C-alpha positions in Angstrom: 6.9 -16.4 19.1 10.6 -15.2 19.3 11.4 -11.8 17.3 14.4 -9.9 16.6 14.8 -6.2 16.4 18.2 -4.3 15.2 19.4 -2.1 17.8 22.5 0.4 18.0 23.3 0.1 21.5 23.0 -2.9 24.2 23.2 -1.0 27.1 20.1 1.2 26.4 18.0 -0.8 23.6 15.3 1.8 23.3 15.6 2.6 19.5 15.4 0.6 16.3 18.8 0.6 14.2 18.0 2.1 10.7 20.1 -0.7 9.1 19.5 -4.7 9.7 23.1 -5.8 8.2 24.9 -3.2 9.7 23.1 -3.3 13.4 25.6 -3.7 16.1 23.1 -5.9 18.2 19.8 -7.7 17.8 17.1 -7.7 20.6 15.7 -11.2 20.6 12.5 -10.9 22.2 10.3 -14.0 23.5 6.7 -12.8 23.2 5.3 -15.6 25.4 7.5 -15.0 28.4 8.5 -11.4 27.5 12.0 -12.5 28.1 14.8 -10.9 26.0 18.5 -10.9 25.3 21.0 -9.2 23.5 23.1 -10.7 20.5 26.1 -9.0 18.9 26.1 -8.7 15.3 29.6 -10.1 14.1 29.0 -8.8 11.0 28.3 -5.7 11.5 31.9 -4.1 11.0 32.8 -6.5 8.4 34.2 -5.6 4.7 31.3 -7.6 3.2 28.5 -10.0 3.6 27.1 -7.8 6.4 23.4 -8.5 5.7 24.0 -12.3 5.2 26.0 -12.8 8.4 23.3 -10.9 10.4 20.6 -12.9 9.1 22.3 -16.1 9.9 23.0 -14.8 13.4 19.0 -14.2 13.7 18.5 -17.7 12.2 20.7 -19.2 15.0 18.8 -17.3 17.3 15.7 -19.4 16.4 13.8 -16.2 15.7 10.2 -16.5 13.8 10.2 -12.7 12.8 12.2 -9.8 12.4 11.1 -6.2 13.0 13.2 -3.8 11.0 12.9 -0.6 9.0 14.7 -2.0 6.0 16.7 -5.0 4.5 18.7 -5.8 1.9 18.1 -8.7 -0.7 20.7 -10.9 0.4 19.8 -11.0 4.0 15.9 -11.2 3.0 17.0 -14.3 1.1 18.7 -16.1 4.0 15.6 -15.1 6.1 12.9 -16.4 3.9 14.8 -19.5 3.0 14.6 -20.1 7.2 11.0 -19.5 7.2 11.5 -16.2 9.0 8.9 -13.3 8.4 10.0 -9.7 8.0 8.0 -6.9 9.2 8.4 -3.1 8.6 8.9 -0.9 11.8 7.0 2.1 12.3 9.0 4.6 14.1 12.1 3.9 16.0 10.7 2.9 19.3 11.5 -0.8 20.3 8.7 -1.3 22.6 6.1 0.7 20.5 7.0 -1.7 17.7 6.9 -5.0 19.7 3.5 -3.8 21.1 2.2 -3.1 17.5 3.7 -6.5 16.5 1.7 -8.3 19.1 -1.6 -6.4 18.0 -0.7 -7.3 14.2 -0.5 -3.8 13.4 2.9 -4.1 11.6 2.7 -4.3 7.9 5.1 -7.2 5.9 8.3 -5.6 5.0 7.9 -5.2 1.2 10.9 -2.8 0.2 13.7 -5.1 -0.1 16.8 -3.1 -1.4 19.4 -4.4 -3.5 22.2 -3.8 -0.9 25.5 -2.1 -1.3 27.5 -5.5 -1.9 30.6 -5.0 0.0 30.2 -1.6 1.2 27.5 -2.1 3.9 23.9 -2.8 3.9 
């Protein structure tokens, strides 16, 4: 299974970014092989539609699940349409969240916020 986690910094990806749509990067992690790669989120600095662009980046990465603390409704709609499941992170450690996901300890993300529509996500 391939998962994505929003991160603030590609050089030291050790904490989860608090925003899905405005995350500068996504860590794409393959659970089967433990391989990972960083993907730039080109929508993060745009005027509007950041969540939709971020979600499309994740979809294009063949991701099956997203681990994130929050997500806007437009991004969530794109992810759902692609069959990507969303899980609520616990704390900000990427490694701890990946391990918790592997053990089935993360809960599905239920709190989808309306987003700021044109002012960030």
